[in-house]
MARNU-665085 format. One line per field, with one value per atom (N, C-alpha, C, CB): residue in one letter; residue number from 1; y negated, x, z; atom name. Coordinates in Angstrom, 1 decimal. Each point is the difference from the previous one (the first is absolute). Glycine has a CB too. Example, Ala and Ser with C-alpha at 12.3 -4.5 7.8 and 13.67 -1.06 7.14 Angstrom:
2
residuo	(A, A, A, A, S, S, S, S) .
num	(1, 1, 1, 1, 2, 2, 2, 2) .
y	(5.7, -1.2, -1.2, 1.2, -2.3, -1.1, -1.1, 0.6) .
x	(13.2, -0.9, 0.9, -1.9, 1.5, 0.9, -0.8, 1.2) .
z	(7.8, 0.0, 0.0, 1.2, -1.9, 0.0, 0.8, -2.2) .
atomo	(N, CA, C, CB, N, CA, C, CB) .
END
This chain:
96
residuo	(X, X, X, X, X, X, X, X, X, X, X, X, X, X, X, X, X, X, X, X, X, X, X, X, X, X, X, X, X, X, X, X, X, X, X, X, X, X, X, X, X, X, X, X, X, X, X, X, X, X, X, X, X, X, X, X, X, X, X, X, X, X, X, X, X, X, X, X, X, X, X, X, X, X, X, X, X, X, X, X, X, X, X, X, X, X, X, X, X, X, X, X, X, X, X, X, X, X, X, X, X, X, X, X, X, X, X, X, X, X, X, X, X, X, X, X, X, X, X, X, X, X, X, X, X, X, X, X, X, X, X, X, X, X, X, X, X, X, X, X, X, X, X, X, X, X, X, X, X, X, X, X, X, X, X, X, X, X, X, X, X, X, X, X, X, X, X, X, X, X, X, X, X, X, X, X, X, X, X, X, X, X, X, X, X, X, X, X, X, X, X, X, X, X, X, X, X, X, X, X, X, X, X, X, X, X, X, X, X, X, X, X, X, X, X, X, X, X, X, X, X, X, X, X, X, X, X, X, X, X, X, X, X, X, X, X, X, X, X, X, X, X, X, X, X, X, X, X, X, X, X, X, X, X, X, X, X, X, X, X, X, X, X, X, X, X, X, X, X, X, X, X, X, X, X, X, X, X, X, X, X, X, X, X, X, X, X, X, X, X, X, X, X, X, X, X, X, X, X, X, X, X, X, X, X, X, X, X, X, X, X, X, X, X, X, X, X, X, X, X, X, X, X, X, X, X, X, X, X, X, X, X, X, X, X, X, X, X, X, X, X, X, X, X, X, X, X, X, X, X, X, X, X, X, X, X, X, X, X, X, X, X, X, X, X, X, X, X, X, X, X, X, X, X, X, X, X, X, X, X, X, X, X, X) .
num	(1, 1, 1, 1, 2, 2, 2, 2, 3, 3, 3, 3, 4, 4, 4, 4, 5, 5, 5, 5, 6, 6, 6, 6, 7, 7, 7, 7, 8, 8, 8, 8, 9, 9, 9, 9, 10, 10, 10, 10, 11, 11, 11, 11, 12, 12, 12, 12, 13, 13, 13, 13, 14, 14, 14, 14, 15, 15, 15, 15, 16, 16, 16, 16, 17, 17, 17, 17, 18, 18, 18, 18, 19, 19, 19, 19, 20, 20, 20, 20, 21, 21, 21, 21, 22, 22, 22, 22, 23, 23, 23, 23, 24, 24, 24, 24, 25, 25, 25, 25, 26, 26, 26, 26, 27, 27, 27, 27, 28, 28, 28, 28, 29, 29, 29, 29, 30, 30, 30, 30, 31, 31, 31, 31, 32, 32, 32, 32, 33, 33, 33, 33, 34, 34, 34, 34, 35, 35, 35, 35, 36, 36, 36, 36, 37, 37, 37, 37, 38, 38, 38, 38, 39, 39, 39, 39, 40, 40, 40, 40, 41, 41, 41, 41, 42, 42, 42, 42, 43, 43, 43, 43, 44, 44, 44, 44, 45, 45, 45, 45, 46, 46, 46, 46, 47, 47, 47, 47, 48, 48, 48, 48, 49, 49, 49, 49, 50, 50, 50, 50, 51, 51, 51, 51, 52, 52, 52, 52, 53, 53, 53, 53, 54, 54, 54, 54, 55, 55, 55, 55, 56, 56, 56, 56, 57, 57, 57, 57, 58, 58, 58, 58, 59, 59, 59, 59, 60, 60, 60, 60, 61, 61, 61, 61, 62, 62, 62, 62, 63, 63, 63, 63, 64, 64, 64, 64, 65, 65, 65, 65, 66, 66, 66, 66, 67, 67, 67, 67, 68, 68, 68, 68, 69, 69, 69, 69, 70, 70, 70, 70, 71, 71, 71, 71, 72, 72, 72, 72, 73, 73, 73, 73, 74, 74, 74, 74, 75, 75, 75, 75, 76, 76, 76, 76, 77, 77, 77, 77, 78, 78, 78, 78, 79, 79, 79, 79, 80, 80, 80, 80, 81, 81, 81, 81, 82, 82, 82, 82, 83, 83, 83, 83, 84, 84, 84, 84, 85, 85, 85, 85, 86, 86, 86, 86, 87, 87, 87, 87, 88, 88, 88, 88, 89, 89, 89, 89, 90, 90, 90, 90, 91, 91, 91, 91, 92, 92, 92, 92, 93, 93, 93, 93, 94, 94, 94, 94, 95, 95, 95, 95, 96, 96, 96, 96) .
y	(-42.2, 0.3, -0.8, 1.0, -1.2, -0.9, -1.2, 1.9, -3.0, -0.8, -0.4, 1.0, -0.7, -0.2, -1.5, 2.3, -2.4, -1.3, 0.5, -1.6, 0.2, 0.5, -0.5, -0.2, 0.7, -0.4, -0.3, 1.7, -2.7, -0.1, 0.1, -1.9, 3.1, -0.3, 0.2, 0.5, -2.0, -0.4, 0.7, -2.1, 2.2, 0.7, -0.7, 1.9, -1.5, -0.3, 0.5, -2.6, 2.1, 0.5, -0.9, 2.0, -1.9, -0.9, 0.4, -0.3, -0.7, 0.3, 1.6, -3.1, 3.2, 0.8, 1.3, -1.9, 2.0, 1.1, 0.6, 0.5, -1.4, 0.6, -0.9, 0.3, 0.6, -0.3, -1.1, 2.8, -3.3, -0.6, -0.1, -1.1, 0.7, 0.1, -0.8, 1.6, -2.7, -0.7, 0.5, -1.9, 1.9, 0.6, -1.3, 2.7, -3.0, -1.1, 0.7, -1.9, 2.1, 0.6, -0.8, 1.0, -0.8, -0.9, -0.3, -0.9, 1.7, -0.4, 0.9, -0.2, -0.6, 0.4, 1.6, -2.9, 2.2, 1.0, 0.4, -0.9, 1.8, 0.6, -1.0, 2.2, -3.0, -0.8, -1.6, 1.7, -2.1, -0.6, 0.3, -0.2, 1.3, 0.4, 0.2, 1.0, -1.0, 0.3, -1.5, 2.4, -3.4, -1.2, -0.6, 0.0, 0.4, -0.7, 0.4, 0.4, 1.1, 0.8, -0.7, 2.9, -3.2, -0.6, -1.4, 1.6, -2.4, -1.2, 0.2, -1.2, 1.9, 0.2, 0.5, 0.5, 0.2, 0.2, -1.3, 1.8, -2.6, -1.1, -0.7, -0.8, 1.4, -0.3, 1.0, -0.5, -0.4, 0.4, 1.8, -3.1, 4.0, 0.8, 1.3, -1.9, 1.5, 0.8, 1.0, -1.4, 3.0, 0.7, 0.7, 0.0, -0.3, 0.6, 0.2, 1.2, -0.5, -0.1, 1.5, -2.8, 2.9, 1.0, -0.1, 1.0, -0.7, -0.2, 1.1, -2.1, 2.2, 1.0, -0.3, 0.7, 0.4, -0.6, 1.0, -0.4, -0.4, 0.4, 0.0, -0.7, 1.7, 0.5, 0.1, 1.2, -1.0, 0.4, 0.9, -0.3, 1.5, 1.1, 0.6, 0.6, -1.3, 0.7, -1.1, 2.2, -1.5, -1.6, 0.7, -1.0, 0.2, 0.9, -0.9, 1.0, -1.0, -0.7, -0.8, 1.4, -2.4, -0.3, -0.4, -1.4, 2.8, -0.7, -0.2, 1.0, -1.6, -0.7, -1.4, 1.8, -2.2, -1.6, -0.3, -0.2, 1.3, -0.5, 0.1, 0.6, -1.1, -0.1, 0.8, -2.8, 3.9, 1.0, 0.2, 1.2, -0.9, 0.3, 2.0, -2.5, 2.8, 1.0, 0.9, -0.9, 1.2, 0.6, -0.5, 0.5, -0.2, -0.3, 0.4, -0.6, 0.2, 1.1, -1.2, 1.9, -1.4, -0.9, 0.9, -1.7, 1.1, 0.4, -0.4, 0.9, -0.9, -0.7, 0.8, -0.8, 0.0, 0.4, -0.3, -0.6, 2.6, 0.2, -0.7, 2.6, -2.8, -0.4, -1.4, 2.2, -2.6, -1.7, -0.8, 0.2, 0.6, -0.5, -0.8, 0.5, -0.8, -0.5, 0.9, -1.6, 1.0, 0.6, -0.4, -0.8, 1.4, 0.1, -0.2, 2.0, -2.2, 0.2, 0.1, -0.9, 2.0, -0.4, 1.2, -1.7, 1.4, 1.0, 1.6, -2.2, 3.4, 1.0, 0.5, 0.2, 0.2, 0.3, 1.0, 0.2, -0.2, 0.4, 1.2, -2.3, 3.7, 1.1, 0.0, 1.3, -1.2, -0.1, 1.3, -2.6, 3.7, 1.4, -0.3, 1.7, -1.1, -0.6, 1.3, -2.4, 2.8, 1.7, -0.2, 1.4, -0.7, 0.2, 0.4, -0.1) .
x	(-88.4, 0.5, 0.0, 1.0, -1.5, -0.3, 1.0, -1.1, 0.9, 1.1, 1.1, -0.4, 0.1, 1.0, 0.1, -0.5, 2.0, 0.3, 0.8, 0.4, -0.2, 0.6, 1.5, -2.2, 3.1, 1.6, 0.0, 1.3, -0.3, 0.3, 1.8, -2.4, 3.1, 1.2, 0.5, 0.1, 0.6, 0.8, 1.3, -0.9, 1.6, 0.8, 0.9, -1.5, 3.0, 0.9, 1.5, -1.4, 2.1, 1.7, 0.6, 0.1, 0.9, 1.2, 0.9, -0.1, 1.0, 1.1, 0.8, 0.4, 0.0, 0.7, -0.8, 1.6, -2.6, -1.1, -0.7, 1.2, -0.9, -0.5, -1.8, 2.9, -3.7, -1.2, -0.7, 0.1, -1.3, -0.4, -1.2, 1.6, -2.4, -1.4, -0.4, 0.1, -1.0, -0.5, -1.5, 1.6, -1.7, -1.7, -0.4, 0.3, -1.4, -1.1, -1.2, 0.7, -1.1, -0.9, -1.5, 2.3, -3.3, -1.2, -0.9, 1.4, -1.4, -1.1, -1.4, 2.0, -3.3, -1.2, -0.2, -1.1, 1.0, -0.3, 1.0, -1.8, 1.8, 0.8, 0.0, -0.6, -0.6, 0.4, 0.6, -1.6, 1.8, 0.9, 1.2, -1.4, 1.9, 1.0, 0.6, -0.7, -0.1, 0.4, 0.3, -2.0, 0.9, 0.2, 1.2, -2.1, 2.6, 1.6, 1.2, -0.8, 0.3, 1.4, -0.3, 0.1, -1.2, -0.2, 0.6, -1.7, 1.9, 0.3, 1.6, -2.7, 3.2, 1.4, 0.6, -0.4, -0.1, 0.6, 0.8, -1.9, 1.2, 1.0, 1.2, -2.4, 2.6, 1.5, 1.2, -1.2, 2.3, 1.2, 0.2, 1.1, -0.8, 0.6, -1.1, 2.2, -3.6, -0.5, -0.9, 0.4, -0.3, 0.0, -1.4, 2.6, -3.5, -1.4, -0.1, -0.1, -1.3, -0.4, -0.6, -0.5, 0.5, -1.2, -1.0, 1.2, -2.7, -0.5, -0.7, -0.1, 0.5, -0.2, -1.2, 2.5, -3.5, -1.1, 0.9, -3.2, 3.3, 0.5, -0.9, 1.9, -2.1, -0.6, 0.8, -1.4, 0.3, 1.3, 0.8, -1.1, 0.7, 1.1, 0.2, -0.6, 0.1, 0.0, -0.3, -0.9, 1.4, 0.7, -0.5, 3.1, -3.4, -0.5, 0.8, -2.7, 3.1, 0.0, -1.0, 1.4, -1.3, -1.4, 0.5, -1.4, 1.2, 1.0, -0.8, 2.2, -3.5, -0.4, 0.3, -1.2, 1.4, 0.5, 1.0, -0.9, 2.1, 1.5, 0.4, 0.7, 0.6, 0.3, 1.8, -2.0, 1.9, 1.1, 0.5, -1.0, 2.4, 0.6, -0.3, 2.2, -2.1, -0.3, 0.5, -0.4, 1.6, 1.0, 0.1, 1.1, -1.5, -0.2, 0.1, -0.8, 1.3, 0.3, -0.7, 2.8, -3.9, -0.9, -0.3, -1.1, 1.4, -0.3, -0.3, 0.9, -1.0, 0.2, 1.1, -2.6, 3.5, 1.0, -0.6, 2.0, -2.4, -0.9, 1.3, -2.0, 3.4, 0.5, 0.2, 0.8, -0.7, -0.1, -1.3, 2.1, -3.6, -0.7, -0.4, 0.5, 0.7, -0.3, -0.3, 1.1, -1.6, -0.8, 1.4, -3.2, 3.6, 1.3, -0.8, 1.9, -0.8, -0.3, 1.3, -2.2, 2.6, 0.8, 0.1, 1.0, -0.1, 0.3, 0.5, 0.8, -1.2, 0.6, 1.5, -2.2, 2.6, 1.8, 0.3, 0.4, 0.4, 0.4, 0.8, -0.2, 0.3, 1.1, 0.6, -1.1, 2.2, 1.0, 0.8, 0.3, -0.3, 0.8, 1.3, -2.0, 3.0, 1.6, 0.7, 0.6, -0.6, 0.5, 1.9, -3.0, 3.5, 1.4, 0.8, -0.4) .
z	(-10.0, 1.2, 1.2, -1.4, 2.6, 0.9, 0.1, 1.0, -0.4, 0.5, -1.0, 2.1, -3.4, -1.1, -0.2, -1.1, 0.6, -0.8, -1.5, 2.5, -3.0, -1.3, 0.4, -1.9, 0.8, 0.1, -1.6, 2.3, -2.2, -1.7, 0.1, -0.9, 0.1, 0.2, -1.2, 2.2, -2.3, -1.3, -0.3, 0.3, -1.3, -0.1, -1.1, 1.0, -1.1, -1.4, 0.7, -1.3, 0.3, 0.1, -0.3, -0.5, 1.6, -0.1, -1.3, 2.6, -2.8, -1.1, 0.3, -0.2, 1.6, 0.4, 0.2, 0.8, -2.0, 0.3, 1.3, -1.7, 2.7, 1.2, -0.3, 2.1, -1.6, -0.2, 1.7, -2.0, 1.6, 1.2, 0.2, 0.0, 1.0, 0.4, 0.5, 0.2, -0.2, 1.0, 0.6, -1.0, 2.0, 0.7, 0.4, 1.2, -2.0, 0.7, 0.4, -1.4, 2.7, 0.8, 0.0, 1.4, -0.7, 0.4, -1.0, 1.4, -2.5, -1.2, 0.6, -2.4, 2.1, 0.6, -0.9, 0.5, -1.9, -1.1, -0.7, -0.1, -0.6, -1.4, -0.6, -0.4, -0.6, -0.6, 0.7, -1.4, 2.1, 0.7, -0.1, 1.1, -1.0, 0.1, -1.8, 2.7, -3.0, -1.9, -0.7, -0.3, 1.2, -0.5, 0.3, 0.1, 1.1, 0.7, -0.9, 2.6, -2.8, -1.0, -1.5, 1.2, -1.8, -0.9, -0.1, -0.1, 0.8, 0.0, 0.5, 0.4, 0.3, 0.1, -1.4, 2.5, -3.0, -1.3, -0.8, 0.0, 0.2, -1.1, 1.1, -1.9, 2.9, 0.8, -0.6, 2.5, -2.4, -0.6, 0.7, -0.1, -0.5, 0.1, 0.7, 0.0, 0.2, 0.0, -1.2, 2.0, -1.6, -0.9, -0.2, 0.3, 0.7, 0.3, 1.5, -2.4, 2.6, 1.4, 0.5, -0.3, 1.5, 0.2, 0.8, -0.5, 0.8, 1.1, 0.4, -0.3, 1.8, 0.8, 1.1, -0.5, 0.5, 1.3, 1.3, -1.5, 2.7, 1.1, 1.1, -0.8, 1.4, 1.3, 1.0, -1.1, 2.5, 1.2, -0.4, 1.7, -2.2, 0.1, -1.4, 2.4, -3.4, -1.3, -1.5, 1.6, -2.5, -0.8, -1.7, 1.9, -2.6, -1.5, -0.9, 0.4, -1.5, -1.1, -0.9, 0.4, -0.7, -0.7, -1.9, 2.8, -3.6, -1.1, -1.1, 0.6, -0.8, -0.5, 0.3, -0.4, 1.6, 0.4, -0.3, 1.6, -1.8, -0.2, -1.4, 2.3, -2.3, -1.3, 0.3, -1.0, 0.8, 0.0, -1.4, 2.0, -2.1, -1.1, -0.3, 0.6, -1.3, -0.5, 0.5, -1.5, 2.1, 1.0, 1.2, -1.6, 2.7, 0.7, 1.9, -2.6, 3.4, 1.2, 1.1, -0.7, 1.6, 1.0, 1.1, -1.7, 2.7, 1.4, 1.0, -0.6, 1.8, 1.5, 0.7, 0.4, 0.2, 0.9, 1.7, -2.1, 2.2, 1.1, 1.2, -1.1, 1.6, 0.9, -0.2, 0.3, -1.3, 0.0, -0.1, -1.2, 0.7, -0.3, -1.4, 2.3, -3.2, -0.9, -1.1, 0.9, -1.8, -1.6, -0.9, 0.2, -1.6, -0.5, -1.7, 2.1, -3.2, -0.9, -0.8, 0.6, -1.8, -0.5, -0.9, 1.6, -2.6, -1.0, 0.7, -1.8, 1.4, 0.5, -0.2, 0.1, 0.9, -0.1, -1.5, 3.3, -3.8, -0.9, 0.5, -1.3, 0.8, 0.1, -1.1, 1.3, -1.0, -1.1, 0.2, -0.1, -0.8, 0.1, -0.6, -0.2, 1.1, -1.0, -0.2, 1.1, -2.0, 0.1, -0.2, -1.4, 2.1, -0.1, -0.7, 1.3) .
atomo	(N, CA, C, CB, N, CA, C, CB, N, CA, C, CB, N, CA, C, CB, N, CA, C, CB, N, CA, C, CB, N, CA, C, CB, N, CA, C, CB, N, CA, C, CB, N, CA, C, CB, N, CA, C, CB, N, CA, C, CB, N, CA, C, CB, N, CA, C, CB, N, CA, C, CB, N, CA, C, CB, N, CA, C, CB, N, CA, C, CB, N, CA, C, CB, N, CA, C, CB, N, CA, C, CB, N, CA, C, CB, N, CA, C, CB, N, CA, C, CB, N, CA, C, CB, N, CA, C, CB, N, CA, C, CB, N, CA, C, CB, N, CA, C, CB, N, CA, C, CB, N, CA, C, CB, N, CA, C, CB, N, CA, C, CB, N, CA, C, CB, N, CA, C, CB, N, CA, C, CB, N, CA, C, CB, N, CA, C, CB, N, CA, C, CB, N, CA, C, CB, N, CA, C, CB, N, CA, C, CB, N, CA, C, CB, N, CA, C, CB, N, CA, C, CB, N, CA, C, CB, N, CA, C, CB, N, CA, C, CB, N, CA, C, CB, N, CA, C, CB, N, CA, C, CB, N, CA, C, CB, N, CA, C, CB, N, CA, C, CB, N, CA, C, CB, N, CA, C, CB, N, CA, C, CB, N, CA, C, CB, N, CA, C, CB, N, CA, C, CB, N, CA, C, CB, N, CA, C, CB, N, CA, C, CB, N, CA, C, CB, N, CA, C, CB, N, CA, C, CB, N, CA, C, CB, N, CA, C, CB, N, CA, C, CB, N, CA, C, CB, N, CA, C, CB, N, CA, C, CB, N, CA, C, CB, N, CA, C, CB, N, CA, C, CB, N, CA, C, CB, N, CA, C, CB, N, CA, C, CB, N, CA, C, CB, N, CA, C, CB, N, CA, C, CB, N, CA, C, CB, N, CA, C, CB, N, CA, C, CB, N, CA, C, CB, N, CA, C, CB, N, CA, C, CB, N, CA, C, CB, N, CA, C, CB, N, CA, C, CB, N, CA, C, CB, N, CA, C, CB, N, CA, C, CB, N, CA, C, CB, N, CA, C, CB, N, CA, C, CB) .
END
């Protein structure tokens, strides 16, 4: 990607089961973003991190530089410009 930078998104879960994300931008390399995420894993409540490459009009996840749970949902909210990581919503079928 031309004129790209890297983003590290830390994530965790509150006691109310609500997921939170902290997005840190401006890393020059994928390795820098990965090192930041790795260092932040010692912080209370941080469950993992995702690294994204972000360009002017595109983005891509860097799976090899991320620490993600087996089941996860990640992406970019086009209206807010924010990245997110969370466990996927589960649909429960209730028969009457």
